[in-house]
C-alpha positions in Angstrom: 194.4 -44.5 103.7 196.0 -41.2 103.0 195.6 -41.5 99.3 192.0 -42.6 99.7 191.3 -39.5 101.8 193.0 -37.2 99.3 191.0 -38.8 96.4 187.8 -38.4 98.3 188.6 -34.7 99.2 189.5 -33.9 95.6 186.3 -35.6 94.3 184.3 -33.6 96.8 186.0 -30.3 95.8 185.5 -31.1 92.1 181.8 -31.9 92.8 181.3 -28.6 94.6 183.0 -26.7 91.8 180.8 -28.3 89.2 177.7 -27.5 91.2 178.8 -23.9 91.6 179.5 -23.5 87.9 176.1 -25.0 86.9 174.3 -22.7 89.4 175.9 -19.7 87.8 174.9 -20.8 84.3 172.7 -18.2 82.7 169.1 -19.2 82.2 167.5 -18.1 79.0 165.3 -15.2 79.6 161.8 -15.7 78.3 160.0 -12.4 77.5 156.8 -11.3 75.8 157.0 -9.9 72.3 154.2 -7.9 70.7 153.5 -6.7 67.2 150.8 -4.5 65.6 149.0 -6.9 63.3 146.3 -4.4 62.0 146.0 -0.6 62.2 143.6 1.9 60.8 143.6 5.7 61.1 140.6 7.9 60.4 139.4 11.5 60.8 136.8 12.5 63.2 135.3 16.0 63.7 134.9 17.0 67.3 133.8 20.6 66.7 132.8 22.9 63.8 136.4 23.7 63.1 138.2 20.9 64.9 139.3 17.6 63.5 141.4 14.7 65.0 143.0 11.5 64.0 141.7 8.4 65.7 143.1 4.9 65.5 142.0 1.3 65.9 143.6 -2.1 65.2 144.9 -5.3 66.7 148.0 -6.3 68.6 149.3 -9.9 68.5 151.4 -11.6 71.2 154.2 -13.3 69.2 156.4 -13.9 72.3 156.7 -17.0 74.5 154.8 -15.7 77.6 151.5 -14.1 78.2 151.5 -10.3 78.7 149.4 -7.9 80.7 148.8 -4.1 80.9 149.7 -3.3 77.3 149.7 0.4 76.8 149.1 1.5 73.2 149.1 5.0 71.7 149.7 6.8 68.4 152.2 9.2 67.0 152.4 11.5 64.0 155.9 12.1 62.9 155.0 14.9 60.5 152.8 16.8 63.0 154.1 19.8 64.8 153.9 20.4 68.5 152.5 23.9 68.4 148.9 24.7 67.9 148.7 26.4 64.5 145.5 26.7 62.3 145.5 24.6 59.1 148.4 22.3 60.3 148.3 19.0 62.0 149.7 19.2 65.5 150.0 16.9 68.5 149.1 17.6 72.1 149.9 15.4 75.0 149.5 15.8 78.8 153.0 16.3 80.2 154.2 17.3 83.6 155.1 20.7 82.3 151.6 21.4 81.0 149.3 22.8 83.7 145.6 22.1 83.8 144.8 25.7 83.0 146.6 25.3 79.6 144.6 22.2 78.9 141.4 24.1 79.7 142.5 26.9 77.4 143.0 24.5 74.5 139.6 22.8 75.1 137.8 26.1 75.3 139.5 27.3 72.1 139.0 24.3 69.8 136.4 22.2 71.8 136.3 18.5 71.8 132.7 17.5 72.1 132.9 15.8 75.5 132.6 17.3 78.9 135.5 15.4 80.6 139.2 15.6 79.9 139.5 12.0 78.6 140.9 13.5 75.3 144.2 13.9 77.1 144.6 10.2 77.6 145.0 9.3 73.9 145.9 5.7 74.9 144.3 2.3 75.2 145.2 -0.2 77.8 144.8 -3.9 77.0 144.6 -5.9 80.2 145.8 -9.3 79.0 147.0 -11.0 75.8 147.9 -14.7 75.9 150.6 -16.3 73.7 149.5 -16.4 70.0 146.3 -14.4 70.5 145.3 -10.9 69.2 143.4 -8.2 71.1 141.8 -5.1 69.7 142.7 -1.5 70.6 141.2 1.9 69.8 142.0 5.4 71.0 141.0 8.9 69.9 142.5 12.3 69.2 146.3 11.7 69.0 146.7 14.5 66.4 144.6 17.6 65.8 143.7 20.0 63.0 142.0 23.3 63.5 140.4 24.9 60.4 139.5 28.6 60.0 136.3 27.7 58.1 133.7 25.1 59.2 133.4 24.0 55.5 137.1 23.0 55.2 137.9 19.3 55.7 141.6 18.6 56.2 143.6 15.9 54.4 145.2 13.2 56.6 149.0 13.2 57.0 150.7 10.5 54.9 150.0 7.0 56.4 153.7 6.4 56.7 153.9 9.3 59.2 151.2 7.8 61.4 152.5 5.2 63.9 151.1 2.8 66.5 153.3 2.7 69.5 153.3 0.0 72.2 154.5 2.1 75.1 154.8 -0.7 77.7 153.7 -4.1 78.9 154.4 -6.6 81.6 155.1 -10.3 81.4 152.1 -12.0 83.1 154.3 -14.4 85.2 156.0 -11.4 86.9 154.4 -9.5 89.7 
């Protein structure tokens, strides 16, 4: 009887050990994955002397789960961060830029619209299911100020213009 009890106790301990180890087994993490499938950059004139680069394109969900709240923006790697005539520059709304400075830039170069939507420079795609594509477009992620209204700037090289997927959430997560 003693050996039967020992055998039962050892079998029970072994079973508990196997269950604990299998519970600790790492589950494969399934995440969304996005890629820019199309992109196009173009010039737009927003005042007599002011030009900007706008972008549009498509993003494809190549991951294994649906995604939501995809934030897309652009970047110009050859642009400077200081407003200088006859050079491409970038301007973004940061915590250290106060609204009076934004107003000053708008009053100086103009933007053709009455609201401050030019400071968003992003598009938000609400939902992309697995294998599907969604379009995006945003305006004014780089600027050029000319000294003459007759002067049209050349775009920076295409390899210096980038589409950036800033963030997204997996649709299953809340």
